[in-house]
N, C-alpha and C positions, 0 to 999 in steps of 0.2 A: 413680542416675537419677531425675529427678522423676516423681511419679505422674501418671497421665493417665486420662481416661475413654475407653472404647471407644464411639464414637458411630457412627450409621449414617444414611444418607440414601437416597432413592429416585431412580434415574435416570429420564429421560423414557420409557424403554422397560421400566421396572418392575424393574430390578435393585436388589438391596440392596447398597449400597456403604458402605465403612467408612473412618473416619478416627480417628486418635488426637488427643485434645484435651487439651493441657497448659494448665492454668489459670494465671492470674497469682497471685502471692503477695500476700497481704493487706499493704497498706502499701507496696508496691513502686512504686506509681504506674502500673503496667502497664495498669490498667483504662482509662486515658486514652490509651493507645497503640493503633494499629491492630494486629490480630493478624498474626503471621507465618504465611504459608501455604506449606507445603513440598510440592513436586510432584516425584515421582521420575522416574527414567529408564525406558527401555523394559521392562526385566526386573526392576526394583527395586520396593520397597514402602516403607511408612511407617517401617520400622526403619532405613532408609538415612540418616535425618536425626538419629540419636541424638547425633552430635557437636554439631549445632546446638542440639538440645534441652538438652544438658548445659551449653552456654555461655550460653543466653539464656532458657530457660523459667523462669518465675517472675517475671522482670522484664518479660517479654512473654508474651502468650498465643501458643502455638505449635500449629498445626494441621497434622498430617502425614497426607496422604491415601494410600489405596490406590486406584489407578486400577482400573477394571473388569478382572477377570481376574487381579488381583494380591493377594497378602496375604490379608486377611480379606474382601475384596470378592467378590461373586458373579461367576462366570464368565459371559461373554456367551453368549446362545443362538445368535447369529449371529456367527461369527468375523470377518466383514467389518466389524462394528461396532468392531473394534479399530483406530480411525483417529483422527487429530487432531480432526476435526470433532465426532465423537461424544464424545471426552474433554472438549472444551470445553463441550458441551451438558450433560454430567454435572456438571462443575464449576459451571456456572451454576445447575443445580438445587440443588447444595449451598449456594451463596450465598443462594438464595431461602429454602431450608428453615431455614438457620442464621442468617439475618438478617445476613450479611456484606456490608457495603456498601463497605468500604475495607480494604485489607490490603497487607502487604509480601510479595511473591512471591519465593520462592527455588526456582528450577527447575533440576534437573540434566538435561542432555542433552534428551531428549524433553520433560521438564518445563520446560526453558527455552524450547523452541519453543512450548509451550502458553502460557507466560507472555506471549510476544509476541502470540499470537493473542488472548489475553484483553485485552491492551492495545488491540488494534485494535477489539475489540468494546465498549470503554468505558474509556478511559485514566483517567477520573476515579476508578476503583476502585483504581488502583495508587498506593499511597503510596511505593513503592520496589520495585526489582526486582534480583535477583541471577541472572545467567545463568551457570550452572556448566558450562563447557567446551562451549559451543554458541553458534552465531551464525547469521546469515541464509544462509550457505553451509556446507553439510555435506559434508565431503570424501568422495569416492567410495571411497577406500582404507579409510577407517574403516567406512563402511557395508558394504563387502564383508566386512570382518572380523567385524562383528556378525552379518551374515547367515550366516556359517559356523557360528556356535555357537548362535544363538537357536533355541529350539524343539526341541532335541535330546533332551530328556527323560531325561538320565542320572540314575541314583540311586547312592547310596553307603552302605556299611555303617556307617561311623563318621564323626565330624566331621573327623578327621584325613585320612581319604580324600578328603572333600569339599574340605578346604583345599588339599590337594595338587593336586587337579584344577583348582581355581581358579588356582593358581600356574602350572600348565601353560598355561592359556589367557590369563591376564592378567599373567604375570610381566614382560612387556615394559613394562607400564604402571607397575609398582611395583617397580623393580629393587632397592630397599633394604628391602623387606618381609622379615621373618622369619616363622617358623612361627606365633608368637602373633598377628601381624598378619593372616595369612591365615585363622586360626581366627575372629577377630573378624568379618572380612568374610564368611566362610562363614555365620556365624550370623545375619547380616543378610540374606543373599541366599537362603538355603535354609531348609527346615523339616523337622522329623521327622514323617514320616507315620504313619498308623495301622498300616501294615504293618511298622514298625520300620526302614524305609529312609529315608535323607535325600535330599530332592529339591528342585529349584528351586521357589520359591514363586510360580509364575505359570502361567497356562494356556498350554500349548505351542502352542495354535492362534494365539497372537498373531503367530507367525512367518509365517502365510499371507498376510495383507494387507501385512505389512512387506516381504516378498520382492517382491511385485508392485509395490508403491509405488516401489521403487528401481530399476525397470527403465528407466523413461522419463526425460525431462528433469526437472530439479528446478524446482519453482515458484519464482517471484521472491518471496523472503521479506523483502527490504529494506524494503518499506513497513510490514510488521508490526513489524520492529525499530524503525523510525523512529516508530512509534506510541507507543513508550515515552518519547519526548521530553517533558520537562516534569516528570519525577519523577527522584529519584536512581537511578542505574543503576550496577551493578558487574558487570563480566564477569571471571570467573576462567578462566584457561587453564592446563592442564597443559603443561609444557614439551615433553613427549613426545607430546602429543595427535595423533591421526590423524583427529580429527573437526573441530576448530577450528584453522585454519591461522594462522600469523603474519600472512599477507597479509590474511586476512579480519578479524582483530582490528584491524589497522592501519586498514583501511577503516571499521570500526565507530567507531573513535576519531575518524577524520576527519569522519564524518557526524554524530557526537554528541560534540563536544569536552568536554562536562561529564561524560561517562561515565568512571569509573575502571576501568582495566584492570590486572589483576594476574596475572603468570605465576608458577606454582608450579614450582620446580626439581625435576627428576628424578621427575616425576609425569606419567602419561599420562591416558587417558580412562577414567573421569572422576575428578577429585579427590573424596575421600571427605568433605571439609569438616571432617575432624579435623586438618588441617594448620594449625599455628599462624598461618601467613601468611594463610591463607584466613579463619580466624576473626577475625583482627585487621581484615581488610578488610571483613568483614560488619559488625563493630562500628562501623567508620567510616561505612558506609552507614546503619546504623540511627540513628546520631547525627544524620544529616541529615533524618531523617523527621520531618515536622511533624504 
């Protein structure tokens, strides 16, 4: 895995937030390309994008963020700040501190929604966008499933116990995974704590606003999706996804004919981006970035 710098920025409300910064390789030409900005899902962190890093870092600068309350970023003082508007404000603070004026966004689930919101706040910043298993309509069935497990705070004595627990919760999404695959996923999603127990690497309080946010009607996100028009866009969908439906993906293609849509067989929510078909599609998108 390529080397990286652990860097930090300060949120508007004073939190110390973390990102991994993978530099370009000397002579690769990557210094003339916009960086790739990787934004993880609700309970994920910067480690989630190791497959992207392995495929593209060096030729591209890759920045993988820990949203507030995840990974090495500080936990929020007010749990109600775990919401999309605050995450966007945090990211805008990163752009200002790090001098990022243009980038390719790769967003998984929540990260894809944030990518759409960033486009609405200034599409000129987006050199390209990958929406990983998310669209302007988020299926209620999938939201209910996520609400059932997020914030439970389980801990495990060994990595194998953690891997087996993941399989129990997520086995429907990755029916072809073996023990080694679940161990890899566990080590991205969980961490070994100071007490010797293995726990999920996020603040359990992110569940509080998430549960309330999904009680009412969904906001109309189509204008935010359409804000991506004018830059290369790729949407990945897991064939077994309960978050992004076939119907929503078809509507996305109708509204944005230039968007590439790729469905990954026998994968649910959300693809890990280690899938060869996914990496090939991301490479095609990057080839379009000017």
